[in-house]
C-alpha positions as CSV (number, residue, x, y, z in Angstrom):
1,X,-27.8,3.5,14.2
2,X,-25.8,6.0,12.0
3,X,-27.1,8.7,9.6
4,X,-25.0,10.4,6.9
5,X,-25.8,13.2,5.2
6,X,-24.4,14.0,2.0
7,X,-23.4,17.7,1.3
8,X,-22.4,18.8,-1.9
9,X,-23.4,22.6,-1.5
10,X,-23.5,24.6,1.4
11,X,-23.4,21.8,3.8
12,X,-19.8,21.4,3.0
13,X,-18.8,24.5,4.6
14,X,-21.6,25.1,7.2
15,X,-23.6,22.0,8.3
16,X,-25.4,24.0,11.0
17,X,-25.3,21.2,13.5
18,X,-22.9,19.4,15.2
19,X,-21.9,15.7,14.0
20,X,-19.3,13.1,15.2
21,X,-17.2,12.6,11.7
22,X,-16.7,14.1,8.4
23,X,-15.9,12.0,5.6
24,X,-14.7,13.7,2.1
25,X,-15.6,11.7,-0.6
26,X,-17.7,11.4,-3.8
27,X,-20.9,9.7,-5.6
28,X,-20.5,8.5,-8.9
29,X,-23.0,9.2,-11.8
30,X,-23.9,12.9,-10.8
31,X,-22.4,16.1,-11.3
32,X,-22.7,19.7,-9.3
33,X,-24.9,22.2,-11.3
34,X,-26.3,25.6,-10.6
35,X,-29.6,25.3,-11.8
36,X,-32.2,25.6,-8.9
37,X,-33.6,28.6,-8.0
38,X,-33.5,30.3,-4.6
39,X,-36.3,32.3,-3.4
40,X,-35.8,31.7,0.3
41,X,-32.1,32.1,1.2
42,X,-30.0,33.5,-1.8
43,X,-32.7,35.1,-3.7
44,X,-36.3,36.6,-3.6
45,X,-39.7,35.1,-5.3
46,X,-39.1,38.2,-7.7
47,X,-35.4,37.8,-8.4
48,X,-34.5,34.2,-7.4
49,X,-30.8,33.5,-7.0
50,X,-29.0,30.0,-8.1
51,X,-27.9,27.2,-5.9
52,X,-26.5,24.0,-6.6
53,X,-28.3,20.6,-7.3
54,X,-27.2,17.3,-8.5
55,X,-27.8,16.0,-12.1
56,X,-27.5,12.8,-13.4
57,X,-24.3,12.5,-15.4
58,X,-22.9,9.1,-16.6
59,X,-19.0,8.7,-15.9
60,X,-19.0,12.1,-13.8
61,X,-18.5,12.3,-9.9
62,X,-19.4,15.0,-7.4
63,X,-16.8,15.6,-4.8
64,X,-18.4,16.5,-1.2
65,X,-17.9,16.7,2.4
66,X,-20.1,14.5,4.2
67,X,-21.3,14.4,8.0
68,X,-21.9,11.4,10.1
69,X,-24.0,11.2,12.7
70,X,-23.6,8.4,15.3
71,X,-26.4,7.1,17.3
72,X,-24.8,3.6,18.6
73,X,-24.2,5.4,22.1
74,X,-20.5,5.7,21.8
75,X,-18.9,8.5,23.9
76,X,-16.6,10.8,21.7
77,X,-16.8,14.5,21.7
78,X,-19.6,15.3,19.7
79,X,-21.4,12.0,19.8
80,X,-25.2,12.0,19.6
81,X,-26.9,9.2,21.4
82,X,-30.4,10.7,22.0
83,X,-32.7,9.8,19.3
84,X,-34.6,13.2,20.0
85,X,-31.4,15.0,19.1
86,X,-31.3,13.4,15.5
87,X,-34.8,14.1,14.7
88,X,-34.3,17.7,15.6
89,X,-31.3,17.7,13.3
90,X,-33.4,15.9,10.4
91,X,-36.1,18.5,11.2
92,X,-33.7,21.4,10.4
93,X,-32.3,20.0,7.5
94,X,-35.9,19.6,6.2
95,X,-36.3,23.3,6.6
96,X,-33.2,24.3,5.2
97,X,-33.6,22.2,2.4
98,X,-37.1,22.9,1.8
99,X,-36.8,23.7,-1.8
100,X,-35.1,20.7,-2.8
101,X,-38.0,18.3,-3.7
102,X,-36.5,15.1,-3.9
103,X,-34.7,12.9,-1.0
104,X,-32.3,10.1,-2.2
105,X,-29.9,7.8,-0.6
106,X,-26.6,7.6,-2.5
107,X,-23.3,5.5,-1.8
108,X,-20.3,7.4,-1.1
109,X,-16.8,6.6,-2.2
110,X,-13.5,7.6,-1.2
111,X,-11.1,6.1,-3.7
112,X,-11.6,6.1,-7.5
113,X,-11.1,2.5,-8.2
114,X,-13.0,1.3,-5.1
115,X,-15.6,-1.2,-5.7
116,X,-17.2,-1.2,-2.6
117,X,-18.2,2.3,-0.9
118,X,-17.0,3.8,2.3
119,X,-20.7,4.5,3.1
120,X,-24.0,3.2,1.8
121,X,-27.3,5.0,1.8
122,X,-26.1,8.8,2.6
123,X,-29.3,11.1,2.5
124,X,-28.9,13.4,0.0
125,X,-31.4,16.4,-1.0
126,X,-31.9,17.0,-4.8
127,X,-33.9,19.3,-6.8
128,X,-35.4,17.6,-9.6
129,X,-35.9,19.3,-13.0
130,X,-39.7,18.9,-13.1
131,X,-41.3,22.2,-12.8
132,X,-44.7,20.6,-11.7
133,X,-43.4,19.5,-8.5
134,X,-40.2,21.8,-8.6
135,X,-41.4,25.6,-9.2
136,X,-38.0,26.8,-8.3
137,X,-36.1,24.7,-10.9
138,X,-34.5,27.3,-13.4
139,X,-32.4,24.8,-15.1
140,X,-29.3,25.1,-17.5
141,X,-28.1,28.4,-19.1
142,X,-24.9,29.9,-20.4
143,X,-21.9,30.6,-17.9
144,X,-22.5,34.2,-18.5
145,X,-26.3,34.2,-18.0
146,X,-26.0,32.5,-14.5
147,X,-23.1,34.4,-13.7
148,X,-25.2,37.7,-14.0
149,X,-28.2,36.3,-12.3
150,X,-25.8,35.2,-9.3
151,X,-24.4,38.8,-9.2
152,X,-27.5,40.4,-9.1
153,X,-29.5,38.2,-6.5
154,X,-29.6,38.9,-2.8
155,X,-32.0,37.2,0.0
156,X,-32.5,36.7,3.6
157,X,-29.0,34.7,3.9
158,X,-27.0,37.0,1.9
159,X,-25.8,37.9,-1.6
160,X,-26.0,34.9,-4.1
161,X,-22.4,35.6,-5.1
162,X,-21.5,34.8,-1.5
163,X,-22.7,31.4,-1.7
164,X,-20.8,30.6,-5.1
165,X,-17.5,32.0,-3.2
166,X,-17.8,30.1,0.1
167,X,-18.7,27.0,-2.1
168,X,-15.6,27.4,-4.4
169,X,-13.3,27.9,-1.5
170,X,-14.7,24.8,0.7
171,X,-14.3,22.8,-2.7
172,X,-10.8,23.8,-2.9
173,X,-10.1,23.3,0.7
174,X,-11.0,19.8,0.4
175,X,-8.9,19.4,-2.9
176,X,-11.8,19.5,-5.5
177,X,-11.5,21.6,-8.5
178,X,-15.1,21.6,-9.9
179,X,-15.0,23.2,-13.4
180,X,-18.4,24.3,-13.3
181,X,-18.2,26.2,-9.9
182,X,-14.8,27.7,-10.8
183,X,-15.7,29.1,-14.0
184,X,-18.9,30.7,-12.8
185,X,-16.7,32.1,-10.1
186,X,-14.6,33.4,-12.4
187,X,-17.2,34.7,-14.5
188,X,-18.9,36.6,-11.5
189,X,-15.8,38.0,-10.5
190,X,-15.2,39.5,-14.1
191,X,-18.6,40.8,-13.8
192,X,-18.2,42.8,-10.7
193,X,-15.0,44.0,-11.9
194,X,-16.3,45.4,-15.1
195,X,-19.1,47.0,-12.9
196,X,-16.5,48.7,-10.6
């Protein structure tokens, strides 16, 4: 048994658990957007921060870093061969991603023209746009409005801007230039510069 976790936000740079293998790949038909409110990590209920979620988008791809947890009993540096350990890691993710109301299983590709995915059925947490089930969904706004909210928001895990800058850097390190993330980071830097 092997479990892949598809990370497209903070899981890229900070998984929070050991894993056997990391694969840099992408999923098709989604894009990364700062539409999810964070009231428990990068903001508060009174002033939510913004974190990324996935939005269906035909023809788009979302580049990520993914983690493999291997339960086949192989002995490698970080091999996980205890079912209780994997359950603890899933419990950890359930708490960490609790404001994301949907779990889906996606195919990860490593080559643009590949017909067969490198990994099938990777677990991914997504925040749906249905405010009846996802009370923290903030939705689309202009780059400037999202950036201003990110500049002002801070939660128990730190300033919202830190989340954005760490994500921008992590994506650039794996060779991914996400225009939405880069545009927001540049606008946040502009606002901070103006304020100083």
